[in-house]
SERO-4910 file (N, C-alpha, C, O; in steps of 0.05 Angstrom, whole numbers):
BEGIN
 pado doro    nc1    nc2    nc3   cac1   cac2   cac3    cc1    cc2    cc3    oc1    oc2    oc3
  Met    A   2242   2437   1582   2225   2414   1587   2215   2415   1616   2231   2418   1634
  Lys    A   2190   2411   1620   2179   2412   1647   2183   2385   1661   2185   2364   1648
  Pro    A   2184   2385   1687   2189   2361   1703   2166   2341   1699   2143   2348   1693
  Ser    A   2172   2316   1703   2152   2295   1701   2134   2295   1725   2144   2299   1748
  Pro    A   2108   2292   1722   2091   2291   1745   2093   2264   1760   2084   2262   1783
  Tyr    A   2105   2244   1747   2106   2217   1758   2133   2209   1770   2134   2192   1788
  Phe    A   2155   2221   1761   2181   2212   1768   2199   2235   1779   2195   2258   1771
  Ala    A   2218   2227   1796   2237   2246   1807   2254   2257   1784   2257   2243   1763
  Asp    A   2265   2280   1787   2282   2292   1767   2310   2280   1768   2329   2292   1778
  Arg    A   2312   2256   1757   2338   2241   1756   2341   2230   1728   2321   2224   1714
  Phe    A   2366   2227   1720   2371   2216   1693   2359   2188   1691   2351   2180   1669
  Lys    A   2359   2173   1713   2349   2146   1713   2320   2145   1701   2313   2125   1689
  Phe    A   2305   2166   1706   2277   2166   1696   2272   2184   1672   2250   2187   1663
  Phe    A   2294   2195   1661   2291   2214   1639   2274   2203   1616   2256   2217   1606
  Phe    A   2280   2180   1607   2267   2169   1583   2238   2161   1588   2223   2157   1569
  Lys    A   2231   2157   1613   2203   2151   1619   2184   2175   1613   2160   2171   1610
  Arg    A   2196   2198   1611   2180   2222   1605   2167   2220   1577   2147   2233   1571
  Phe    A   2179   2204   1560   2170   2202   1532   2153   2177   1528   2144   2172   1506
  Ala    A   2149   2162   1549   2133   2137   1546   2103   2144   1545   2094   2164   1555
  Ser    A   2088   2126   1532   2059   2130   1530   2046   2124   1557   2059   2111   1575
  Gln    A   2022   2132   1561   2007   2128   1585   2004   2098   1590   2006   2088   1613
  Gln    A   1999   2083   1569   1996   2054   1572   2021   2040   1581   2021   2022   1597
  Thr    A   2044   2049   1570   2070   2038   1578   2076   2045   1607   2086   2028   1622
  Leu    A   2070   2069   1616   2074   2077   1643   2056   2061   1662   2064   2053   1684
  Tyr    A   2031   2057   1654   2012   2041   1669   2024   2013   1674   2024   2003   1697
  Lys    A   2034   2000   1654   2045   1974   1656   2071   1974   1674   2075   1956   1689
  Trp    A   2087   1995   1671   2111   1997   1686   2105   1999   1716   2117   1985   1733
  Phe    A   2086   2017   1723   2079   2021   1752   2067   1995   1763   2072   1988   1786
  Leu    A   2051   1981   1747   2039   1956   1756   2060   1935   1760   2059   1920   1780
  Gln    A   2080   1934   1743   2102   1915   1747   2117   1921   1772   2125   1903   1787
  Gln    A   2122   1946   1778   2136   1954   1802   2120   1947   1827   2132   1939   1847
  Ala    A   2094   1950   1826   2077   1945   1849   2072   1915   1854   2066   1907   1876
  Gly    A   2075   1899   1833   2069   1871   1834   2041   1866   1825   2022   1880   1833
  Glu    A   2038   1847   1808   2012   1842   1795   1993   1824   1810   1969   1823   1804
  Glu    A   2003   1809   1830   1986   1791   1845   1970   1806   1866   1978   1827   1876
  Ser    A   1946   1795   1872   1928   1807   1892   1918   1784   1910   1914   1762   1900
  Gly    A   1914   1790   1935   1903   1771   1953   1873   1769   1950   1860   1786   1939
  Ala    A   1862   1747   1961   1833   1743   1960   1820   1758   1983   1832   1761   2005
  Phe    A   1795   1767   1979   1780   1779   2001   1751   1774   1996   1742   1768   1974
  Ser    A   1735   1777   2017   1707   1774   2015   1694   1801   2020   1697   1813   2041
  Phe    A   1679   1810   2000   1665   1836   2003   1636   1831   2007   1624   1815   1993
  Pro    A   1623   1844   2025   1631   1866   2042   1642   1858   2069   1648   1875   2086
  Ala    A   1646   1832   2074   1656   1822   2100   1683   1834   2107   1690   1837   2130
  Ala    A   1699   1841   2087   1726   1853   2091   1724   1879   2106   1744   1888   2118
  Leu    A   1701   1892   2105   1698   1918   2118   1686   1918   2146   1683   1939   2158
  Thr    A   1678   1894   2155   1666   1893   2182   1688   1896   2203   1711   1890   2199
  Asp    A   1679   1904   2227   1697   1907   2250   1718   1929   2246   1740   1928   2257
  Asn    A   1712   1949   2229   1730   1972   2225   1759   1964   2220   1776   1970   2237
  Pro    A   1766   1950   2198   1793   1941   2193   1812   1965   2189   1803   1987   2184
  Lys    A   1838   1959   2190   1858   1979   2184   1854   1988   2155   1855   1972   2137
  Thr    A   1850   2014   2152   1843   2025   2126   1862   2047   2118   1868   2065   2133
  Leu    A   1872   2045   2093   1888   2066   2081   1870   2082   2063   1856   2071   2046
  Leu    A   1869   2109   2067   1851   2126   2052   1867   2146   2036   1882   2162   2047
  Phe    A   1864   2146   2010   1875   2167   1992   1854   2187   1987   1834   2181   1973
  Leu    A   1858   2212   1997   1838   2233   1993   1842   2247   1966   1864   2248   1956
  Pro    A   1820   2257   1955   1823   2274   1931   1837   2300   1938   1836   2308   1961
  Arg    A   1849   2312   1919   1864   2337   1924   1846   2361   1930   1853   2378   1946
  Asp    A   1823   2362   1918   1806   2386   1921   1793   2386   1949   1783   2366   1959
  Met    A   1793   2410   1961   1784   2413   1988   1755   2406   1992   1747   2394   2012
  Glu    A   1738   2413   1973   1709   2409   1975   1703   2379   1977   1688   2370   1995
  Ser    A   1714   2363   1959   1708   2334   1959   1719   2321   1984   1706   2304   1996
  Ala    A   1744   2328   1991   1756   2316   2015   1740   2324   2040   1736   2307   2058
  Ser    A   1732   2349   2042   1717   2359   2065   1690   2345   2067   1683   2336   2089
  Thr    A   1676   2342   2045   1651   2328   2045   1653   2300   2055   1638   2290   2071
  Phe    A   1674   2286   2045   1678   2258   2053   1685   2256   2083   1672   2241   2098
  Leu    A   1704   2272   2092   1713   2270   2120   1692   2278   2140   1689   2266   2161
  His    A   1676   2299   2133   1656   2308   2152   1631   2289   2153   1616   2290   2173
  Thr    A   1628   2272   2133   1606   2253   2133   1613   2228   2150   1596   2216   2162
  Met    A   1639   2221   2151   1647   2197   2165   1647   2202   2195   1654   2223   2205
  Pro    A   1637   2181   2210   1637   2184   2240   1665   2184   2251   1683   2172   2240
  Gln    A   1668   2198   2274   1695   2200   2286   1706   2173   2293   1731   2169   2292
  Ala    A   1690   2154   2301   1700   2127   2308   1713   2113   2285   1731   2096   2289
  Trp    A   1706   2120   2260   1717   2107   2237   1747   2113   2234   1762   2097   2224
  Phe    A   1755   2137   2243   1783   2146   2239   1803   2132   2258   1827   2136   2255
  Lys    A   1793   2115   2276   1810   2102   2296   1832   2085   2282   1855   2086   2290
  Asp    A   1824   2070   2262   1843   2052   2248   1847   2060   2219   1849   2043   2201
  Val    A   1849   2086   2214   1852   2097   2187   1878   2112   2185   1885   2128   2203
  Leu    A   1892   2108   2163   1916   2124   2156   1908   2138   2130   1902   2126   2110
  Ile    A   1910   2165   2131   1902   2181   2108   1927   2190   2093   1947   2199   2105
  Cys    A   1926   2188   2067   1948   2197   2050   1936   2221   2034   1917   2217   2018
  Ala    A   1947   2245   2039   1934   2269   2027   1954   2290   2020   1976   2291   2031
  His    A   1946   2308   2003   1962   2331   1995   1965   2349   2019   1946   2351   2036
  Glu    A   1987   2363   2021   1993   2379   2045   1973   2402   2048   1970   2413   2070
  Ser    A   1959   2410   2027   1939   2431   2029   1915   2423   2046   1899   2440   2054
  Leu    A   1912   2397   2052   1889   2387   2068   1896   2383   2097   1881   2371   2112
  His    A   1920   2392   2105   1930   2387   2132   1910   2397   2154   1904   2382   2172
  Ala    A   1900   2422   2152   1882   2433   2172   1856   2417   2174   1846   2412   2195
  Leu    A   1846   2409   2151   1821   2394   2150   1824   2367   2164   1806   2359   2180
  Ile    A   1846   2353   2159   1850   2327   2171   1857   2329   2200   1848   2313   2217
  Ser    A   1872   2350   2208   1879   2355   2236   1854   2359   2253   1853   2351   2276
  Ala    A   1834   2372   2241   1809   2376   2256   1795   2350   2263   1780   2349   2282
  Lys    A   1799   2330   2247   1788   2303   2252   1805   2286   2271   1798   2264   2279
  Arg    A   1829   2296   2278   1848   2282   2295   1855   2255   2283   1857   2235   2298
  Ala    A   1858   2254   2257   1864   2229   2243   1894   2228   2238   1908   2248   2236
  His    A   1904   2203   2235   1932   2199   2228   1935   2203   2198   1918   2194   2182
  Ala    A   1956   2216   2189   1959   2222   2161   1988   2224   2152   2006   2229   2168
  Ile    A   1992   2219   2127   2017   2223   2113   2011   2245   2092   1992   2243   2077
  Tyr    A   2027   2266   2092   2023   2288   2074   2045   2289   2053   2068   2281   2058
  Phe    A   2038   2299   2029   2058   2302   2008   2052   2327   1993   2030   2338   1993
  Ser    A   2073   2337   1979   2070   2359   1961   2071   2348   1932   2076   2324   1929
  Asp    A   2066   2365   1913   2066   2355   1885   2093   2344   1877   2094   2323   1863
  Thr    A   2115   2356   1885   2141   2346   1877   2150   2322   1893   2167   2307   1884
  Glu    A   2138   2318   1917   2146   2296   1934   2131   2270   1926   2142   2248   1932
  Cys    A   2108   2272   1914   2093   2248   1908   2100   2238   1880   2082   2234   1863
  Arg    A   2126   2235   1875   2135   2224   1850   2154   2201   1855   2170   2201   1874
  Tyr    A   2151   2180   1839   2167   2156   1842   2197   2164   1840   2205   2178   1822
  Gly    A   2212   2154   1860   2241   2160   1860   2249   2182   1879   2272   2186   1885
  Glu    A   2230   2197   1890   2235   2218   1909   2239   2205   1937   2227   2184   1942
  Met    A   2256   2217   1953   2261   2206   1980   2235   2206   1997   2230   2186   2010
  Val    A   2220   2227   1996   2195   2229   2011   2175   2207   2001   2161   2196   2017
  Phe    A   2175   2202   1976   2157   2181   1965   2165   2154   1976   2147   2138   1984
  Ala    A   2191   2148   1978   2200   2123   1989   2193   2121   2019   2185   2099   2029
  Glu    A   2194   2143   2033   2186   2144   2061   2156   2139   2064   2147   2125   2083
  Met    A   2140   2151   2046   2111   2146   2047   2105   2117   2042   2089   2105   2057
  Glu    A   2119   2105   2023   2115   2077   2017   2121   2060   2041   2106   2041   2048
  Gln    A   2143   2066   2055   2150   2050   2079   2130   2053   2101   2123   2034   2115
  Lys    A   2120   2078   2106   2100   2082   2127   2074   2067   2121   2061   2056   2139
  Ile    A   2067   2066   2095   2043   2051   2087   2047   2021   2092   2029   2007   2102
  Leu    A   2071   2011   2084   2077   1982   2088   2077   1976   2118   2068   1954   2126
  Asp    A   2088   1994   2134   2089   1989   2163   2061   1989   2175   2055   1974   2194
  Phe    A   2043   2006   2165   2015   2007   2174   2001   1981   2168   1983   1973   2183
  Ala    A   2007   1969   2146   1996   1943   2137   1965   1943   2136   1953   1929   2152
  Pro    A   1953   1959   2118   1924   1961   2117   1912   1935   2106   1924   1921   2091
  Thr    A   1887   1931   2114   1871   1909   2104   1855   1918   2080   1850   1904   2061
  Val    A   1847   1944   2082   1830   1956   2061   1843   1982   2053   1855   1997   2069
  Cys    A   1841   1989   2027   1850   2014   2016   1827   2027   2001   1814   2014   1985
  Ile    A   1822   2052   2007   1801   2067   1993   1814   2090   1978   1828   2106   1990
  Tyr    A   1810   2091   1952   1822   2111   1935   1801   2130   1925   1783   2121   1909
  Leu    A   1802   2155   1933   1783   2175   1924   1798   2195   1906   1822   2199   1910
  Gly    A   1785   2206   1887   1798   2226   1870   1807   2215   1843   1801   2192   1836
  Ala    A   1820   2232   1829   1829   2226   1801   1852   2205   1802   1869   2206   1819
  Pro    A   1852   2187   1782   1874   2168   1781   1901   2182   1776   1903   2200   1759
  Phe    A   1921   2175   1791   1948   2186   1789   1967   2163   1794   1967   2152   1816
  Leu    A   1983   2155   1774   1998   2130   1775   2015   2127   1800   2015   2105   1811
  Pro    A   2030   2146   1810   2046   2141   1834   2029   2135   1859   2036   2118   1875
  Arg    A   2005   2147   1862   1988   2141   1884   1974   2114   1880   1970   2099   1899
  Leu    A   1967   2108   1855   1956   2081   1850   1976   2059   1856   1970   2038   1866
  Tyr    A   2001   2065   1849   2023   2046   1856   2024   2042   1886   2026   2019   1895
  Leu    A   2022   2063   1902   2022   2061   1931   1998   2045   1941   2001   2029   1960
  Ala    A   1975   2049   1929   1951   2034   1937   1956   2004   1932   1949   1988   1950
  Lys    A   1966   1997   1909   1971   1969   1903   1993   1957   1920   1991   1935   1930
  Lys    A   2014   1973   1924   2037   1964   1939   2031   1961   1969   2046   1948   1984
  Ser    A   2010   1974   1978   2002   1974   2007   1998   1946   2018   2002   1942   2042
  Gly    A   1992   1927   2001   1987   1900   2011   1958   1895   2018   1950   1873   2026
  Ala    A   1941   1916   2017   1912   1913   2023   1900   1895   2002   1902   1900   1978
  Ala    A   1887   1874   2011   1874   1856   1992   1850   1869   1979   1845   1865   1955
  Cys    A   1835   1885   1994   1812   1899   1984   1819   1928   1978   1824   1943   1997
  Arg    A   1820   1936   1952   1828   1963   1944   1804   1975   1929   1799   1968   1906
  Ile    A   1791   1993   1942   1766   2004   1932   1770   2031   1918   1784   2048   1928
  Gly    A   1757   2034   1895   1757   2059   1881   1728   2067   1876   1710   2050   1876
  Ile    A   1723   2092   1872   1696   2102   1866   1696   2109   1836   1710   2127   1827
  Asn    A   1678   2096   1821   1676   2100   1792   1703   2097   1778   1711   2114   1762
  Thr    A   1717   2075   1784   1744   2070   1773   1746   2043   1759   1764   2027   1764
  Glu    A   1728   2038   1741   1727   2012   1727   1752   2005   1712   1759   1982   1710
  Lys    A   1766   2025   1702   1789   2020   1684   1816   2020   1698   1837   2022   1685
  Ile    A   1817   2017   1724   1842   2019   1739   1850   1993   1751   1869   1992   1767
  Tyr    A   1836   1971   1745   1843   1945   1754   1870   1937   1742   1874   1943   1718
  Pro    A   1888   1925   1756   1888   1914   1783   1899   1933   1805   1902   1924   1828
  Phe    A   1905   1958   1799   1913   1976   1820   1891   1977   1842   1896   1974   1865
  Leu    A   1867   1981   1832   1843   1980   1850   1827   1956   1841   1821   1954   1817
  Asn    A   1819   1938   1859   1805   1914   1850   1776   1913   1857   1763   1892   1853
  Leu    A   1765   1935   1866   1736   1936   1872   1726   1964   1865   1737   1984   1875
  Cys    A   1707   1966   1848   1696   1992   1839   1668   1995   1851   1650   1978   1846
  Leu    A   1663   2017   1865   1637   2023   1875   1626   2047   1860   1640   2066   1855
  Asn    A   1600   2045   1853   1587   2067   1839   1564   2077   1856   1543   2065   1857
  Pro    A   1569   2099   1871   1548   2108   1889   1525   2123   1875   1524   2148   1875
  Glu    A   1508   2108   1863   1485   2120   1848   1465   2131   1869   1454   2116   1884
  Gly    A   1461   2157   1868   1441   2169   1886   1451   2174   1914   1435   2184   1931
  Ser    A   1476   2168   1920   1487   2174   1947   1515   2184   1944   1527   2183   1922
  Ser    A   1527   2192   1965   1554   2202   1965   1573   2179   1969   1565   2158   1980
  Pro    A   1599   2181   1961   1618   2160   1967   1620   2154   1997   1623   2131   2005
  Ala    A   1619   2175   2013   1621   2172   2042   1597   2156   2053   1601   2138   2070
  Ala    A   1573   2162   2044   1550   2147   2053   1552   2118   2045   1544   2100   2060
  Leu    A   1562   2112   2021   1565   2085   2012   1586   2070   2029   1581   2047   2037
  Ile    A   1608   2083   2034   1629   2071   2051   1619   2066   2079   1624   2045   2091
  Met    A   1605   2086   2091   1593   2083   2117   1575   2058   2119   1575   2043   2138
  Lys    A   1559   2055   2098   1540   2032   2098   1555   2005   2099   1548   1987   2114
  Tyr    A   1576   2003   2083   1592   1978   2082   1608   1974   2108   1612   1951   2115
  Tyr    A   1616   1995   2121   1630   1993   2147   1611   1988   2170   1620   1982   2193
  Gly    A   1585   1990   2165   1566   1984   2186   1557   2008   2202   1545   2004   2223
  Tyr    A   1563   2032   2193   1554   2056   2207   1528   2065   2194   1524   2062   2170
  Lys    A   1511   2076   2210   1485   2086   2200   1486   2115   2193   1466   2126   2184
***
């Protein structure tokens, strides 16, 4: 039997391997807390608020997003990314938390440390790029950010509570516009 992509290899989580995706979705949501704070969009993005950014795993998408964003934007940003993106993020001199595939699972020690670093950062806004993955969606919700933005993520509410659809532009161009960069 192969390891769970969502949970640490512990007996405590053994039976969750057999749960349906819908059951796991509800379980992660219950762990993260179902309540959300109020926010005003797009006013929540003015004055470059503390932002938690979950980058997609693939180098091309992450690179396109990071290279489009102005350097000043990274001042109050904490990036959560796969360890394979370390060189790309370092080039931007941005603050980041890195994880490997086995570390980004609920119940792992590194996962708990990531969660604590995110809570200590206390973001106002969370931007989630890339494919939905329940442990990272849990972290986005648990971050405490009232405004949690996803790109083309209509079916992930309440983990992400704002869906942007960048028709005719890139996600980075859309985010830059709302943050007030030209």
